[in-house]
C-alpha positions in Angstrom: 86.2 83.8 77.9 87.3 86.9 80.6 88.3 90.6 81.0 90.7 91.2 83.7 92.5 94.1 84.6 94.9 95.1 87.2 96.3 98.8 88.7 99.1 99.3 90.8 99.8 102.9 92.6 103.5 103.0 93.8 104.1 105.5 96.9 107.5 105.9 97.2 108.7 108.0 100.3 110.1 111.7 99.6 111.8 111.6 103.5 111.3 108.3 104.5 112.8 108.1 107.7 110.4 110.8 109.5 107.4 108.2 108.0 108.1 105.6 110.7 105.3 107.4 113.3 103.5 105.5 115.7 100.8 104.2 114.4 97.6 107.1 115.7 94.9 108.2 114.7 94.0 111.6 112.3 92.4 113.7 115.2 90.5 115.9 111.8 89.1 115.6 108.9 86.5 112.9 110.9 83.3 113.4 109.0 83.8 110.8 107.3 81.7 108.3 109.3 82.2 104.8 109.2 78.6 104.6 109.3 78.0 104.5 105.8 74.1 105.5 107.4 74.8 108.9 108.5 75.5 111.6 105.4 73.9 111.3 102.1 74.8 108.5 99.6 75.9 109.7 96.0 72.9 107.6 94.2 73.9 104.9 91.7 72.5 106.9 88.7 74.8 110.0 89.7 77.8 108.2 89.8 77.3 105.7 86.9 76.8 109.6 85.6 80.7 111.1 86.7 82.2 107.3 86.0 81.3 107.2 82.8 82.3 111.1 82.5 85.8 110.1 83.9 85.5 106.9 81.7 85.6 109.2 78.5 87.9 112.1 80.0 90.5 109.1 79.8 89.8 107.2 77.2 90.3 110.2 75.3 93.9 110.8 76.4 95.0 107.3 75.9 93.3 107.7 71.9 95.3 110.5 71.9 98.8 108.9 72.8 97.5 105.7 71.4 97.0 106.4 67.9 96.1 103.2 66.1 96.2 101.2 68.2 94.4 98.8 70.4 92.7 100.2 74.0 91.7 98.6 76.9 90.6 99.6 80.5 88.9 99.2 83.3 87.9 102.9 84.5 86.2 101.6 87.5 89.4 100.3 88.5 91.3 103.2 88.5 88.5 105.7 90.1 88.0 102.9 92.6 91.7 102.8 93.0 92.0 106.5 92.8 89.2 107.5 95.2 91.0 105.1 97.9 94.0 106.7 97.7 92.2 110.6 98.5 90.9 109.0 101.8 94.9 109.2 102.3 95.4 113.0 100.6 94.8 116.5 102.3 94.7 120.0 100.6 95.1 121.0 97.1 96.1 116.4 96.6 92.8 115.6 97.5 90.8 118.8 95.1 92.7 117.3 92.2 92.1 114.0 93.1 88.3 114.3 93.8 88.2 116.9 90.9 90.0 114.5 88.4 87.3 111.9 89.1 84.4 114.7 87.7 83.1 115.0 91.2 82.2 118.4 92.3 83.5 119.1 95.2 80.9 122.2 95.9 77.3 119.7 95.6 79.1 116.5 96.7 81.0 116.1 100.5 84.3 114.1 99.9 82.3 112.0 102.7 79.0 111.4 100.3 81.5 110.7 98.2 83.5 107.6 99.5 80.0 106.7 100.4 79.3 106.1 97.4 82.2 104.0 96.4 81.9 101.7 98.6 77.9 101.3 98.2 78.8 100.7 94.7 81.4 97.8 95.4 78.6 96.4 97.6 76.2 95.8 94.7 78.9 94.9 92.7 80.3 92.2 95.2 76.4 90.3 95.8 76.3 86.9 94.6 74.0 85.1 93.1 74.8 86.8 89.5 75.5 84.5 86.8 78.1 86.8 85.8 81.6 86.5 87.2 82.4 89.1 88.7 85.1 90.1 91.6 86.6 93.1 92.7 88.8 94.3 95.5 91.9 96.8 96.9 94.7 95.4 98.8 97.8 98.2 100.4 100.9 96.2 100.6 102.7 98.3 102.8 106.6 98.6 104.1 107.0 97.2 107.2 108.7 99.5 109.6 105.9 101.8 107.9 103.5 103.5 110.7 99.7 104.1 108.9 97.5 105.5 110.4 94.5 103.5 112.1 91.8 105.8 110.6 93.2 105.4 107.0 93.6 101.5 107.6 89.7 101.3 109.0 88.2 103.6 106.5 90.2 101.4 103.4 88.7 98.2 105.1 85.0 99.7 105.8 84.3 101.7 102.4 87.0 100.1 100.1 87.4 96.4 101.7 90.6 96.9 101.1 93.1 95.4 103.7 96.8 95.9 104.4 99.7 93.7 104.2 103.1 94.0 106.0 105.7 93.7 103.2 109.6 93.9 102.9 110.6 96.9 100.2 114.1 96.6 101.3 114.0 92.6 99.8 112.2 94.6 96.7 112.7 90.8 94.5 110.7 89.0 97.3 108.0 92.0 97.5 107.7 92.5 93.8 107.1 88.7 93.5 104.6 88.8 96.7 102.6 91.2 94.9 102.6 90.2 91.5 101.4 86.5 92.8 98.3 88.2 94.9 97.1 89.6 90.8 97.8 86.6 89.3 95.6 84.9 91.3 92.8 87.2 91.7 92.5 87.3 88.2 92.7 83.3 87.5 96.4 83.8 86.3 95.7 86.4 83.5 97.6 89.0 84.6 101.1 87.9 86.0 103.4 91.1 85.7 101.7 93.9 87.2 104.7 95.0 88.8 108.0 95.3 86.7 110.4 96.5 89.1 110.0 98.6 92.3 111.3 101.9 93.3 114.3 101.3 95.7 112.3 103.9 97.5 109.2 102.0 97.9 107.1 102.8 100.4 103.7 101.7 99.6 101.6 99.3 96.9 97.6 100.0 96.4 96.3 97.8 93.7 93.1 97.3 92.5 91.9 94.6 90.4 88.3 93.4 88.8 87.8 90.1 87.1 85.1 89.6 84.4 84.0 86.8 83.1 80.4 86.7 80.9 78.6 84.4 78.6 76.4 86.2 75.9 73.2 84.9 76.1 72.9 84.2 72.7 75.9 82.7 72.3 77.6 82.0 69.0 78.2 78.6 67.0 81.5 77.8 67.2 81.0 76.1 63.8 80.0 79.4 62.1 82.9 81.2 62.7 85.2 81.4 59.3 88.5 83.8 58.6 87.8 86.6 57.3 88.9 90.2 56.6 89.6 93.1 58.8 90.3 96.2 57.5 92.7 98.4 59.4 92.5 101.4 56.9 91.1 101.9 52.9 94.6 100.3 52.5 95.2 97.1 55.0 93.7 94.2 56.1 94.3 91.1 58.3 92.4 88.5 58.3 90.8 87.6 61.9 88.8 85.1 62.9 85.2 85.7 62.6 82.3 84.8 64.3 78.9 84.8 63.3 75.3 84.5 63.9 72.3 84.6 62.4 68.3 86.1 62.9 69.3 87.6 66.1 66.9 89.8 67.6 69.1 92.6 69.6 68.5 96.2 70.5 70.0 98.4 68.1 69.8 101.9 67.0 71.3 104.1 64.7 72.3 107.7 65.9 72.3 110.1 62.5 74.0 112.7 64.6 77.3 110.8 65.5 77.1 108.9 61.9 77.9 105.2 64.2 75.7 102.1 64.9 74.7 101.3 68.5 74.8 97.3 69.0 73.7 96.3 72.2 74.5 92.2 73.5 73.8 90.7 76.6 75.6 88.8 79.2 72.9 85.6 81.0 72.9 88.1 84.6 73.3 91.4 84.9 75.7 92.7 81.8 75.8 93.9 78.4 77.9 95.4 75.7 77.9 97.9 73.3 79.4 98.1 70.1 79.4 101.1 68.6 80.5 101.6 64.8 81.3 104.7 63.5 81.1 104.9 59.8 84.1 105.3 57.3 85.9 108.3 58.2 83.8 109.5 61.4 86.2 107.9 64.1 87.9 110.4 65.4 83.8 112.7 65.5 82.3 109.8 67.4 85.5 110.0 69.9 85.4 114.0 70.4 81.9 114.1 71.0 82.2 111.4 73.7 79.8 112.6 76.4 77.9 110.8 80.2 75.1 112.1 77.8 76.4 110.6 75.0 75.6 106.8 76.6 72.5 107.9 77.9 71.0 108.4 74.7 72.3 106.1 72.6 70.5 103.7 76.1 67.5 105.2 76.3 67.3 105.0 72.5 67.8 101.3 71.5 65.1 98.7 70.6 65.2 95.4 69.7 65.8 94.6 66.2 66.2 91.9 64.3 69.3 91.8 62.4 69.7 88.6 59.8 73.2 88.2 60.3 75.6 89.9 63.1 79.5 89.0 62.5 82.0 89.8 65.5 86.0 89.3 65.3 87.5 86.5 67.7 90.4 87.5 69.9 92.3 88.3 73.0 94.4 91.8 73.4 96.3 93.2 76.7 97.3 96.7 77.1 99.6 98.1 80.1 99.6 102.0 80.9 102.2 104.1 83.3 98.8 106.6 83.5 101.5 108.6 86.2 102.0 110.2 82.8 98.2 110.3 81.5 96.3 111.6 85.0 97.9 114.2 84.8 96.2 115.5 81.6 93.3 115.4 83.9 94.3 117.7 86.6 95.5 115.4 89.3 99.2 116.6 89.1 100.2 117.2 92.6 100.1 113.7 93.8 102.9 112.7 92.0 105.4 115.9 93.0 106.9 116.4 96.2 104.4 119.0 96.8 102.0 116.1 97.4 100.1 116.2 100.8 99.3 112.2 101.9 99.2 112.7 105.1 96.0 111.7 105.4 97.8 108.0 105.7 101.2 108.5 107.7 100.6 111.8 109.6 102.9 113.4 107.7 103.5 115.2 103.8 106.2 111.9 103.6 104.7 110.3 100.5 104.5 110.4 96.7 102.9 108.6 94.2 105.6 107.4 91.7 103.5 104.7 89.5 100.3 103.9 88.8 100.9 100.8 86.7 97.5 99.8 84.6 97.2 96.4 82.9 94.2 94.8 81.4 93.3 91.4 79.0 90.2 91.2 76.6 89.3 87.7 75.5 86.3 87.8 72.8 84.8 84.3 71.9 82.0 82.4 70.5 80.7 81.7 74.4 81.4 85.2 75.7 82.8 88.2 77.3 83.2 91.1 74.5 84.5 92.8 70.9 82.7 94.1 68.1 81.4 97.1 66.0 80.3 97.2 62.2 81.9 98.3 59.3 78.5 99.3 57.3 74.9 98.1 57.8 73.9 96.8 54.9 69.5 96.2 53.9 68.6 93.5 51.9 64.4 94.4 50.6 62.9 91.1 50.3 59.5 92.5 49.5 57.9 95.9 50.4 57.2 95.3 53.5 60.2 93.2 55.1 64.3 93.7 54.8 67.1 92.2 55.9 69.4 93.8 58.1 73.0 92.8 57.4 76.1 93.8 60.5 79.9 93.1 60.1 81.8 94.0 62.4 85.6 94.2 60.5 86.4 97.6 61.2 87.6 99.8 64.4 84.9 99.9 66.6 84.3 100.9 70.2 82.9 98.5 72.9 81.9 99.6 76.3 80.6 96.5 79.3 78.5 97.7 81.5 76.6 96.4 85.1 72.9 96.8 84.3 71.7 97.2 88.2 74.3 100.2 88.8 74.5 101.4 85.3 78.2 101.7 85.6 81.0 101.0 83.0 83.1 98.5 84.0 84.8 98.0 80.9 86.1 100.2 77.6 88.1 99.3 74.4 89.1 100.3 70.5 89.9 97.6 68.7 91.8 98.7 66.0 93.3 95.2 65.1 91.6 92.4 66.7 95.0 90.5 65.4 97.7 92.6 67.3 97.6 90.9 71.1 
């Protein structure tokens, strides 16, 4: 099983002819040193908190725009793509992007933000972990467009992003080139990130992330059976339900937010949190999501014996046009003719026309993600011992994060496991 996400930022020319400049350097804003040892890195704990703030803010907008629908996205992928884009931004456009990503620019200089992202990418790219996690950035650039050497070098040094010359005057071939690249990087799971290209497209920035994890304590396929999943008080669907008995795993009952939190670990440096709101409390839970909420949950988890845990087995996918969502987070100018992406080409002739985000989430007995419970029932066996049974048979939230850096990699809301 695997979770796959790809995001593409399509940039078009406001004045295409003016963009064909000679390749060169910026000659300003050179505080972003190539040597990442200079300056102050944003430590991983702080960066994780900031990324969580962005994740929850984006989630709330997606939930508002997609009521009662499944939600799957990677805040990691989106924030990294926007961070690469910000390397080429100036003035208010730059300020909006970084503040939209929840950075306080009076506390953290731009250079330190990029070094922090670069260090995080380096840490997540270390080989040898039992979790398969691969992520990367790529730039597809119109072959006649000359981008500045400094932008290319910083994108490569900090974000491992390589630029490829592309003929966007042949839109069908360019689309296939980009989609084939994404399909290869996501092991064939995301076959068509880009459905069409604007005839003025000059550059496409792509970020992908591929995650494959095995449960530390897998479910037995022989214990999977069909069961009801409650969409609401009146409607149900039948889904394959996975089951495991006598599971010792971290658990926390949050009385303040009326929800239960179960952690399932992968073999390696990743874990998944499954959050079940009490009946009628989903909206309250969503409204309360803050970085400190996640910190409190993680700090409160304690090993508990769950006599029977039931989770749905499913595969869901989503796609979003984030150019309609990101302005709600304050990232507006980059989509307008006022966009200042002059650190890419040397002038202000570019704007972002589309931000396409696609994700596929597979959940099964051997691994990866899915979960949340409709209720927690305590069955007393004696005066001293009781049995806790947890059924994940109604809408729930899920967060997958890297345990070394505490970085949220993926977030999901499962309202209907049967709706692919």
